[in-house]
Backbone as CSV, one residue per row, in Angstrom:
resi,resn,N_x,N_y,N_z,CA_x,CA_y,CA_z,C_x,C_y,C_z
1,UNK,0.693,-1.318,0.157,0.037,-0.154,0.013,0.896,1.387,0.225
2,UNK,0.292,2.259,-0.801,1.239,3.605,-0.689,0.755,4.584,0.100
3,UNK,1.620,5.051,0.843,0.989,5.745,1.837,1.895,7.269,1.570
4,UNK,0.963,8.363,1.322,1.486,9.873,1.289,1.603,10.557,2.541
5,UNK,2.991,11.287,2.611,3.362,11.954,3.720,2.992,13.636,3.521
6,UNK,2.271,14.397,3.725,1.913,15.377,3.457,2.536,16.714,4.521
7,UNK,3.167,17.496,4.288,3.664,18.318,5.012,3.363,19.660,4.769
8,UNK,2.901,20.439,5.308,2.317,21.926,5.552,2.761,23.114,6.144
9,UNK,3.123,23.859,5.616,4.023,24.955,6.517,2.864,26.291,6.104
10,UNK,2.690,27.049,7.205,1.835,27.610,7.152,2.003,28.933,8.246
11,UNK,0.989,30.270,8.185,1.106,30.893,9.075,-0.117,30.929,9.703
12,UNK,-0.496,31.549,10.844,-1.478,31.418,11.703,-2.324,32.523,11.937
13,UNK,-3.500,32.806,12.201,-4.406,33.932,12.850,-4.279,33.723,14.266
14,UNK,-4.038,32.902,15.119,-4.383,32.736,16.420,-2.855,32.463,16.933
15,UNK,-3.050,31.751,18.384,-1.554,31.200,18.799,-1.293,29.755,18.550
16,UNK,-0.181,29.336,18.463,0.065,27.955,17.819,-0.535,26.980,19.063
17,UNK,-0.849,27.591,20.298,-1.283,26.452,21.350,-2.937,26.327,20.747
18,UNK,-3.651,27.444,20.467,-5.029,27.580,20.278,-5.116,26.736,18.754
19,UNK,-4.226,26.783,17.613,-3.940,25.763,17.031,-4.163,24.468,16.845
20,UNK,-3.251,23.809,17.880,-2.909,22.706,18.182,-4.164,22.587,19.247
21,UNK,-4.971,22.915,19.899,-5.577,22.302,20.501,-7.003,21.925,19.712
22,UNK,-7.211,23.169,18.509,-8.382,22.869,17.662,-8.070,21.255,16.817
23,UNK,-6.649,21.530,16.532,-6.299,19.885,15.695,-6.409,18.881,16.469
24,UNK,-6.406,19.128,17.666,-6.491,17.706,18.518,-7.911,17.248,19.201
25,UNK,-8.630,18.007,19.146,-10.054,18.381,19.565,-10.274,16.997,19.169
26,UNK,-11.478,16.074,19.926,-11.935,14.937,19.736,-12.622,15.326,18.160
27,UNK,-13.675,16.045,18.027,-14.433,16.312,16.643,-13.633,16.145,15.417
28,UNK,-11.961,16.901,15.593,-11.296,16.528,14.905,-10.687,15.511,14.573
29,UNK,-10.486,14.866,15.557,-9.781,13.621,15.573,-10.475,12.610,14.972
30,UNK,-11.843,12.623,15.148,-12.675,11.972,14.349,-12.835,11.769,12.938
31,UNK,-13.031,13.116,12.397,-12.724,13.314,11.223,-11.841,12.872,10.387
32,UNK,-11.075,13.333,10.701,-9.380,12.768,10.313,-9.511,11.152,10.186
33,UNK,-10.076,10.635,11.311,-9.848,8.840,11.021,-10.884,8.458,10.251
34,UNK,-12.027,9.328,9.568,-12.931,9.116,8.911,-12.122,9.066,7.483
35,UNK,-11.605,10.056,7.243,-10.558,10.512,6.367,-9.460,9.587,5.977
36,UNK,-9.004,8.461,7.192,-8.004,7.746,6.982,-6.650,8.299,7.318
37,UNK,-6.667,9.672,7.826,-5.708,10.586,7.963,-5.090,10.495,9.006
38,UNK,-3.793,10.294,9.662,-3.193,10.638,10.907,-2.400,11.845,10.757
39,UNK,-2.496,12.484,11.988,-1.736,13.292,12.094,-0.408,12.919,12.961
40,UNK,0.937,13.263,12.348,2.195,12.510,12.831,2.897,13.844,13.615
41,UNK,2.501,15.113,13.132,3.593,16.091,13.961,2.670,17.501,14.099
42,UNK,2.765,18.023,15.047,2.289,19.593,14.699,3.628,20.550,15.647
43,UNK,4.101,21.409,14.857,4.793,22.141,15.599,5.098,23.536,15.409
44,UNK,5.514,24.479,15.946,5.591,25.799,15.726,7.089,26.324,15.413
45,UNK,7.030,27.244,14.547,8.739,28.008,14.127,9.202,28.333,15.276
46,UNK,10.479,28.321,15.508,11.448,28.809,16.689,11.560,30.014,16.019
47,UNK,11.684,30.567,14.643,11.730,32.242,14.864,10.791,33.087,14.603
48,UNK,9.123,32.012,14.344,8.070,32.782,14.120,6.685,32.028,14.604
49,UNK,6.473,32.816,15.882,5.462,31.613,16.754,4.087,31.815,15.780
50,UNK,4.037,32.881,15.312,2.794,32.578,13.907,3.093,31.624,12.718
51,UNK,4.029,31.089,12.847,4.115,30.152,11.709,4.285,28.407,12.363
52,UNK,3.382,27.844,11.472,3.450,26.557,12.142,3.813,25.468,10.960
53,UNK,3.846,24.122,11.521,3.701,22.980,10.474,3.029,21.841,11.046
54,UNK,2.569,20.947,10.044,1.744,19.801,10.377,1.815,18.916,9.390
55,UNK,2.426,17.480,9.820,2.710,16.319,8.860,1.478,15.390,9.237
56,UNK,1.055,15.035,8.178,0.007,14.142,7.670,0.407,13.074,7.326
57,UNK,-0.528,11.933,7.276,0.072,10.488,6.505,-1.615,9.722,6.322
58,UNK,-1.535,9.449,5.098,-2.667,8.955,4.572,-2.778,8.763,3.212
59,UNK,-3.875,8.113,2.817,-4.075,7.008,1.101,-3.501,8.799,0.439
60,UNK,-2.626,8.299,-1.074,-2.214,9.052,-1.814,-3.151,10.081,-2.365
61,UNK,-3.023,11.609,-2.344,-4.084,12.700,-2.339,-4.914,12.745,-1.620
62,UNK,-5.298,12.007,-0.751,-6.203,12.189,0.316,-6.471,13.731,1.215
63,UNK,-5.420,13.927,1.651,-5.240,15.066,2.481,-5.112,16.293,1.797
64,UNK,-4.483,16.229,0.155,-3.951,17.191,-0.379,-5.596,17.378,-1.359
65,UNK,-5.986,16.792,-1.852,-7.224,16.564,-2.259,-8.433,17.711,-1.534
66,UNK,-8.223,17.265,-0.565,-9.200,18.136,0.936,-8.664,19.235,0.909
67,UNK,-7.555,19.470,1.153,-6.722,20.879,1.069,-6.942,21.815,0.333
68,UNK,-7.013,21.509,-1.044,-6.839,21.974,-2.356,-8.343,21.857,-2.937
69,UNK,-9.585,21.900,-2.124,-10.713,21.763,-2.974,-11.160,23.220,-1.967
70,UNK,-11.283,23.841,-2.747,-12.105,25.351,-2.357,-13.292,25.467,-1.240
71,UNK,-14.053,24.654,-1.275,-15.241,24.345,-0.615,-14.400,23.793,1.039
72,UNK,-13.577,23.730,1.250,-12.977,23.330,2.479,-11.993,23.944,3.116
73,UNK,-11.814,25.659,2.259,-11.399,26.450,2.966,-11.748,26.956,4.130
74,UNK,-12.989,27.178,4.393,-13.399,27.818,5.714,-13.362,26.904,6.962
75,UNK,-13.318,25.477,6.699,-13.047,24.591,7.639,-11.348,24.580,8.256
76,UNK,-10.792,24.669,7.097,-8.948,24.772,7.125,-8.967,26.081,8.060
77,UNK,-9.459,27.082,7.498,-9.194,28.313,8.328,-9.636,28.662,9.796
78,UNK,-10.851,27.724,9.641,-11.335,27.570,11.381,-10.483,27.189,12.587
79,UNK,-9.093,26.711,12.103,-8.111,26.299,12.792,-7.093,27.208,13.251
80,UNK,-7.612,28.579,12.277,-6.207,29.622,12.816,-5.362,29.444,11.576
81,UNK,-5.302,28.390,10.656,-4.488,28.170,9.476,-5.080,29.116,8.315
82,UNK,-3.636,29.764,8.111,-3.901,30.628,7.048,-3.732,30.051,5.665
83,UNK,-4.832,29.792,4.624,-4.845,29.085,3.531,-3.649,29.569,2.551
84,UNK,-3.887,31.009,2.194,-3.074,31.756,1.216,-1.846,31.641,1.849
85,UNK,-0.884,31.124,0.732,0.924,31.306,1.299,1.312,29.854,1.806
86,UNK,0.130,29.130,1.940,0.882,27.330,2.480,1.606,26.976,1.674
87,UNK,2.995,26.546,2.082,3.623,25.566,1.469,3.284,23.781,1.643
88,UNK,3.015,23.089,0.566,2.675,21.906,0.621,3.862,20.862,-0.159
89,UNK,4.183,20.281,0.612,5.488,19.116,0.329,4.597,17.645,0.525
90,UNK,4.950,17.121,-0.588,4.350,15.629,-0.471,5.278,14.477,-1.072
91,UNK,5.241,13.135,0.321,6.311,12.377,-0.443,5.496,11.221,-0.339
92,UNK,6.072,10.302,-0.996,5.020,8.869,-0.790,6.248,7.890,-0.559
93,UNK,5.511,6.873,0.140,6.306,5.566,0.438,5.798,4.294,0.221
94,UNK,6.219,3.019,-0.266,5.128,2.100,-0.753,5.968,0.785,0.024
């Protein structure tokens, strides 16, 4: 089975702690489980506390397709994640 690891590097409208709490909330975790996506890592920049990274793993194109769907922008931004300017790196392993 091919697994995709997707790394997002982005700015925040809120604090890192608020973002992290949102992402770890039970309802968010249930949504990720339903999408077959795992959060591997959430971290904040040492140089800029308003910048974060989040690493996901799941089926190929799964999180990428959801993130790039214009209809999901409000859901993404509800966490404090600033959609515009997000840097996305994708990796696969078989």
